[in-house]
N, C-alpha and C positions, 0 to 999 in steps of 0.2 A: 504494500500500500504506500501511496505517496502522502506524507504527512507534513504539516507545518506545525511546529511546536512553538506556541506563542511565547513572547519574551517574559511573561509572568511565571513561566515554568523554567526549570533548570535546563541549560543546554546539554547536560549529560544525558537527558532523555533521548535527544536526537542521536547523540553519539552511540548510546547503547542499542537503539533500534537499528542504526546503520551497521553496527558490528554484527548483528544477528544475521545479516545478509538477506533478510526477508523484507526489509522495508527501505524506503527512500525518505528520510526525515531531514528537515531543515530547521534550524533555529536562527533567528535574525542576527544573533551575535556572531555567528560563523561566517556571515557574508556582509557585514557592515550595515545592517539595516535596523539596529536598535533605535527605538523612538518613533518608528513609523506609526502613523495614525491607523486606527482599526479599519477604516474604509480602504486605506492603501494596502493593508495586509489582505483584506478580502479580495481586492482587485487582483493582486498577485496570485493568490490561491485559486481564483477562478481561471486565470490565464494558464496556470501550471497544473490545474486539476488536482489540487492538494486539499486533503481534509484538514481542517483547522482543529488543533487540540489546544484547549485553553481552560483557565479557571474563570475567565471573564465572561460569565454566562449572559448577563443582562445585555451588554453592548453587542456581543456577537449574535445572540438570538435575534435582536432587532435588525441587524445588518443582513443576515442571511434570509430573514423573512421577506425582505424586499426583492430578493432575486427570484426570477422565474425558475432557474436551474442553478444549483450549487453542488459542490462535491461532498458536502457534509460537515458536521460539526460534532466534535467529541468534547464534552464538558466534564472536567475533573473537579473534585473538591479541593479546597485549600488544605493540603497535607504536606508531610515531609517529601523530600525528593525520592527517597526509596519507596514510600507508600504511593506516590504518584506513578512511578514506574510499574509497580505491581498492579495498580488499578488500571493503568493503560494497557498492560498486557492482557488483563482479564477482559477488557473491552474489545480488544482486537480478537482474542480467542472466541468471544461470543459472536462477533461478526462473522468469523470463519464458519461457525456452525450454521449460519443462515445463508451462506453462499459465498460468492466472491465479495470480500469486505468492501472494496471500493465501489462495487455496484450497489450493494445494500445501502451504503451511506448516501447515495445521490438523493438530494432533497430531504435528508433525515438528520436528526439530532440524536446522539446517544449520550445520555447523562448517566454518570456513575457516582454513587455517594460513598461516604467513608466506609460503610459496611460492605461495599461491593455490589449493592443492588443496582441493576441496570434498567434504564427506561429508554426505549427507542420509539421515536415518534417522527411524523413527517412535519416539515416546515419548509415552505409555506403550505 
């Protein structure tokens, strides 16, 4: 899956995902894009067909809701770096049970809470 790890999350998440060889993950720190506005992040993710992974639920839900088609949004809770990675892996594994994760996520949001409870819903 192609993922964009928002700057509110640790850049190590992207590194660990890339090291697995199963994902293509970017963090804005790694390519000089820290401080980009959320609408700029969304535009880049739309152009590159990347699922956004963030803790910034309110702003990104509003932004993707305005798009006719978007690659998806994964919302993590505000937890430690290690817990974020564990929850993100659980989210990705769940998507894989539903089919090709990147296909499942089109126009969908997947939220995971601190207990690991997943909620997948369409947006818009």
